[in-house]
VOPAGU-2260 file (C-alpha; in pm, 1 decimal, decimal comma):
REM VOPAGU-2260
SITE   aa  ch    i         X         Y         Z
SITE  MET   A    0   -8974,8   16764,1   -7281,1
SITE  THR   A    1   -9123,3   16516,3   -7028,0
SITE  GLN   A    2   -9046,0   16142,5   -7046,3
SITE  GLN   A    3   -9319,8   15880,3   -7043,4
SITE  PRO   A    4   -9304,1   15660,2   -6764,1
SITE  PRO   A    5   -9259,1   15312,3   -6914,2
SITE  GLU   A    6   -9489,8   15057,0   -6940,3
SITE  ARG   A    7   -9462,0   14895,6   -6614,0
SITE  ILE   A    8   -9202,1   14992,3   -6369,2
SITE  PHE   A    9   -9119,3   14824,9   -6058,1
SITE  HIS   A   10   -9027,8   14898,0   -5664,5
SITE  ILE   A   11   -8908,7   14680,6   -5392,6
SITE  ALA   A   12   -9097,4   14699,0   -5036,8
SITE  THR   A   13   -9064,6   14431,4   -4734,9
SITE  ALA   A   14   -9303,1   14191,5   -4752,6
SITE  ALA   A   15   -9408,0   14318,9   -4435,4
SITE  GLU   A   16   -9516,6   14695,5   -4560,7
SITE  TRP   A   17   -9653,1   14553,7   -4843,2
SITE  ARG   A   18   -9921,6   14345,9   -4593,5
SITE  THR   A   19   -9998,3   14658,6   -4456,0
SITE  ALA   A   20  -10052,0   14817,1   -4771,0
SITE  LEU   A   21  -10304,7   14542,4   -4857,8
SITE  ASP   A   22  -10523,8   14574,9   -4566,2
SITE  THR   A   23  -10472,6   14970,0   -4571,1
SITE  GLY   A   24  -10539,9   15019,4   -4912,5
SITE  THR   A   25  -10249,6   15201,8   -4994,2
SITE  TYR   A   26   -9891,2   15182,0   -5014,7
SITE  THR   A   27   -9642,1   15497,3   -4901,6
SITE  THR   A   28   -9314,6   15360,1   -4863,1
SITE  SER   A   29   -9056,8   15524,9   -5066,0
SITE  THR   A   30   -8780,2   15351,9   -4974,4
SITE  VAL   A   31   -8576,1   15192,7   -4679,6
SITE  GLY   A   32   -8650,0   15375,2   -4398,6
SITE  ARG   A   33   -8798,1   15667,6   -4598,3
SITE  SER   A   34   -9165,6   15756,7   -4605,5
SITE  LEU   A   35   -9374,5   15883,7   -4929,8
SITE  ALA   A   36   -9397,6   16186,2   -4644,6
SITE  GLU   A   37   -9075,0   16264,5   -4604,1
SITE  GLU   A   38   -8948,9   16213,6   -4971,3
SITE  GLY   A   39   -9194,2   16308,7   -5132,7
SITE  PHE   A   40   -9223,6   16027,1   -5405,0
SITE  ILE   A   41   -9218,0   15663,3   -5393,0
SITE  HIS   A   42   -8913,2   15586,1   -5603,0
SITE  ALA   A   43   -8919,4   15307,1   -5817,6
SITE  SER   A   44   -8771,9   15166,0   -6139,7
SITE  ARG   A   45   -8690,9   15012,7   -6494,7
SITE  ARG   A   46   -8695,6   14656,4   -6540,7
SITE  ASP   A   47   -8340,5   14677,0   -6599,9
SITE  GLN   A   48   -8266,6   14903,0   -6331,6
SITE  VAL   A   49   -8406,0   14622,1   -6043,9
SITE  GLN   A   50   -8084,7   14446,7   -5957,9
SITE  GLY   A   51   -7873,4   14757,6   -5889,5
SITE  VAL   A   52   -8131,3   14881,5   -5679,9
SITE  PHE   A   53   -8190,5   14560,2   -5456,2
SITE  ASP   A   54   -7750,4   14587,7   -5455,5
SITE  ARG   A   55   -7706,0   14939,3   -5356,6
SITE  TYR   A   56   -8003,1   14952,5   -5088,1
SITE  TYR   A   57   -8177,9   14629,0   -4990,3
SITE  ARG   A   58   -7869,6   14370,9   -4986,9
SITE  SER   A   59   -7810,9   14430,1   -4638,7
SITE  LEU   A   60   -8193,5   14387,3   -4522,9
SITE  ARG   A   61   -8284,2   14094,2   -4274,9
SITE  GLU   A   62   -8658,3   14131,5   -4398,7
SITE  ASP   A   63   -8842,7   13924,3   -4650,7
SITE  LEU   A   64   -8855,6   14115,1   -4962,1
SITE  VAL   A   65   -9113,3   14185,3   -5280,5
SITE  LEU   A   66   -9125,0   14310,4   -5627,6
SITE  LEU   A   67   -9355,9   14481,5   -5669,6
SITE  THR   A   68   -9426,1   14501,3   -6068,3
SITE  ILE   A   69   -9657,9   14868,1   -6080,7
SITE  ASP   A   70   -9881,2   14942,0   -6398,2
SITE  PRO   A   71   -9859,0   15358,9   -6433,2
SITE  ALA   A   72  -10188,9   15367,5   -6606,7
SITE  ARG   A   73  -10370,6   15209,7   -6302,5
SITE  LEU   A   74  -10222,0   15437,8   -6028,9
SITE  THR   A   75  -10403,3   15786,4   -5932,2
SITE  SER   A   76  -10044,4   15958,6   -5882,9
SITE  GLU   A   77   -9876,1   16085,8   -6104,5
SITE  VAL   A   78   -9597,9   15932,7   -6211,4
SITE  ARG   A   79   -9291,3   16122,6   -6343,6
SITE  VAL   A   80   -8959,9   16007,5   -6487,9
SITE  ASP   A   81   -8716,2   16235,8   -6334,3
SITE  PRO   A   82   -8321,9   16228,6   -6392,8
SITE  VAL   A   83   -8076,0   16080,0   -6132,7
SITE  GLY   A   84   -7712,3   16139,0   -6178,8
SITE  ASP   A   85   -7627,9   16028,4   -6507,9
SITE  ASP   A   86   -7963,0   15823,8   -6575,7
SITE  THR   A   87   -8327,0   15860,9   -6517,2
SITE  TYR   A   88   -8591,3   15667,8   -6250,1
SITE  PRO   A   89   -8998,6   15648,9   -6225,1
SITE  HIS   A   90   -9113,0   15828,0   -5926,1
SITE  VAL   A   91   -9484,6   15809,3   -5791,2
SITE  TYR   A   92   -9582,8   16150,1   -5669,3
SITE  GLY   A   93   -9837,9   15977,0   -5423,0
SITE  PRO   A   94   -9948,1   15649,4   -5309,2
SITE  ILE   A   95   -9938,2   15315,4   -5449,9
SITE  GLU   A   96  -10319,8   15162,0   -5471,6
SITE  PRO   A   97  -10284,0   14771,3   -5442,3
SITE  ARG   A   98  -10530,6   14745,2   -5753,9
SITE  ALA   A   99  -10232,8   14924,0   -5927,4
SITE  VAL   A  100  -10002,1   14672,6   -5827,1
SITE  LEU   A  101  -10022,5   14346,8   -6091,9
SITE  GLU   A  102   -9770,1   14145,8   -5922,6
SITE  ALA   A  103   -9577,4   14125,9   -5577,4
SITE  VAL   A  104   -9290,5   13823,2   -5596,0
SITE  PRO   A  105   -9103,2   13758,8   -5317,1
SITE  LEU   A  106   -8700,4   13804,1   -5375,9
SITE  SER   A  107   -8388,7   13599,1   -5272,8
SITE  ARG   A  108   -8111,0   13689,0   -5048,3
SITE  SER   A  109   -7936,2   13803,9   -5359,4
SITE  GLY   A  110   -8220,5   13972,9   -5515,8
SITE  GLN   A  111   -8342,9   13775,4   -5796,5
SITE  PRO   A  112   -8748,0   13685,1   -5817,5
SITE  GLU   A  113   -8824,2   13339,8   -5627,7
SITE  THR   A  114   -9071,3   13102,7   -5853,1
SITE  VAL   A  115   -9317,7   12855,7   -5720,6
SITE  MET   A  116   -9061,6   12582,7   -5823,4
SITE  SER   A  117   -8730,9   12759,5   -5637,4
SITE  LEU   A  118   -8979,7   12803,3   -5298,1
SITE  TRP   A  119   -9073,3   12497,0   -5291,7
SITE  LEU   A  120   -8711,2   12349,1   -5367,9
SITE  LYS   A  121   -8602,2   12559,9   -5042,6
SITE  GLY   A  122   -8858,4   12408,6   -4869,8
SITE  MET   A  123   -8809,3   12066,0   -4957,5
SITE  ALA   A  124   -8419,9   12107,0   -4888,0
SITE  VAL   A  125   -8499,3   12258,0   -4502,5
SITE  ARG   A  126   -8741,6   11947,9   -4425,8
SITE  MET   A  127   -8448,6   11669,0   -4597,7
SITE  GLY   A  128   -8211,4   11824,9   -4374,6
SITE  ILE   A  129   -8450,0   11818,8   -4096,1
SITE  ALA   A  130   -8545,0   11425,1   -4156,2
SITE  LEU   A  131   -8121,1   11411,6   -4200,2
SITE  LEU   A  132   -8085,3   11515,8   -3848,1
SITE  VAL   A  133   -8388,3   11316,6   -3665,1
SITE  MET   A  134   -8249,5   11034,7   -3868,5
SITE  ALA   A  135   -7899,2   11096,2   -3738,9
SITE  ILE   A  136   -7966,3   11124,8   -3357,5
SITE  ALA   A  137   -8228,9   10860,4   -3370,4
SITE  SER   A  138   -7915,6   10618,7   -3475,1
SITE  VAL   A  139   -7685,4   10723,8   -3222,7
SITE  VAL   A  140   -7939,5   10700,9   -2958,9
SITE  VAL   A  141   -7951,6   10319,1   -3105,9
SITE  LEU   A  142   -7636,5   10239,4   -3114,3
SITE  LEU   A  143   -7569,1   10432,5   -2722,3
SITE  LEU   A  144   -7849,8   10177,0   -2605,4
SITE  LEU   A  145   -7709,4    9846,7   -2774,0
């Protein structure tokens, strides 16, 4: 009996590869360092599997990553749920068209989805750090000139 794919499947992509897919109209990266042509399918996961996949394969990457939320019903490629070890994972047997991707959310270095608020706070923290550094340098320069 063939298991039906979940209503939504997920795939971790580098931001650069996702931008290329938006330009070309197809996404063909199977997993880190492997293409659809090399692997025969694109690795995907259920939502509950995303963190484990990130920890095993993506944690050491220093590239910006995005989590793609994919609607299998919008794909022209077949999606199969295949056994992998003691679990099953969805695999996409063909390219992923950007129209099938409902959401592409940036991932933090710990593999957690970034929200607009968390991105804003990070940016604000960087700007505050720079402002404090400039004020400290200015203070030292003023003291040296006195």
